[in-house]
C-alpha positions in Angstrom: 128.9 141.1 69.1 131.7 142.6 71.2 131.0 146.2 72.3 127.6 146.2 70.5 124.4 146.8 72.3 121.1 147.9 70.8 117.5 148.2 71.9 115.5 148.1 68.7 112.0 149.5 68.4 109.4 146.9 67.6 105.8 147.5 66.4 104.3 144.1 67.2 104.6 141.8 70.2 107.2 138.9 70.2 110.3 137.4 71.5 114.0 137.8 70.5 116.7 135.4 71.5 120.5 135.7 71.1 123.3 133.1 71.2 126.8 134.6 71.3 129.9 132.5 70.9 133.6 133.5 71.2 136.3 131.4 69.8 140.0 132.1 70.4 142.0 131.2 67.3 145.3 132.0 68.9 146.8 134.6 71.2 145.5 138.0 70.2 143.0 136.8 67.6 139.4 135.8 68.4 136.2 135.4 66.5 132.7 136.4 67.8 129.6 134.9 66.3 126.0 135.9 67.1 122.8 134.1 66.1 119.5 136.0 66.7 116.1 134.6 66.3 113.0 136.8 66.5 109.4 135.5 66.7 106.4 137.8 66.3 102.9 137.1 67.7 99.9 137.2 65.3 102.0 138.4 62.2 102.1 136.6 58.9 104.5 139.0 57.1 107.5 140.9 58.5 108.6 144.2 57.0 107.7 145.4 53.5 109.3 145.9 50.1 112.7 144.3 49.4 113.1 143.3 53.1 109.7 141.5 53.3 109.8 138.1 55.0 106.9 135.6 54.7 106.2 134.1 58.1 106.3 135.1 61.7 110.1 134.7 62.5 113.4 135.9 61.2 117.0 134.8 61.7 120.2 136.8 61.7 123.8 135.7 61.8 126.7 138.2 62.4 130.5 137.6 62.7 133.3 139.7 64.0 137.1 139.1 64.0 139.2 140.9 66.6 142.9 141.4 66.5 144.7 142.6 69.6 148.2 144.0 69.4 
């Protein structure tokens, strides 16, 4: 996303890939979309509790709308 940068701490080994897209709706308004895909090596379950994911990968989609005056 625009102005967002993080370096998350990971416990296992894996790969994380991002795809970021910006779309200008009109002058002063644009939309940012980010798709993230994370693969973990040698893991069958990611996280625990209510955030538990069965499998070795997770997907994330974020959106941001920016208005410039």
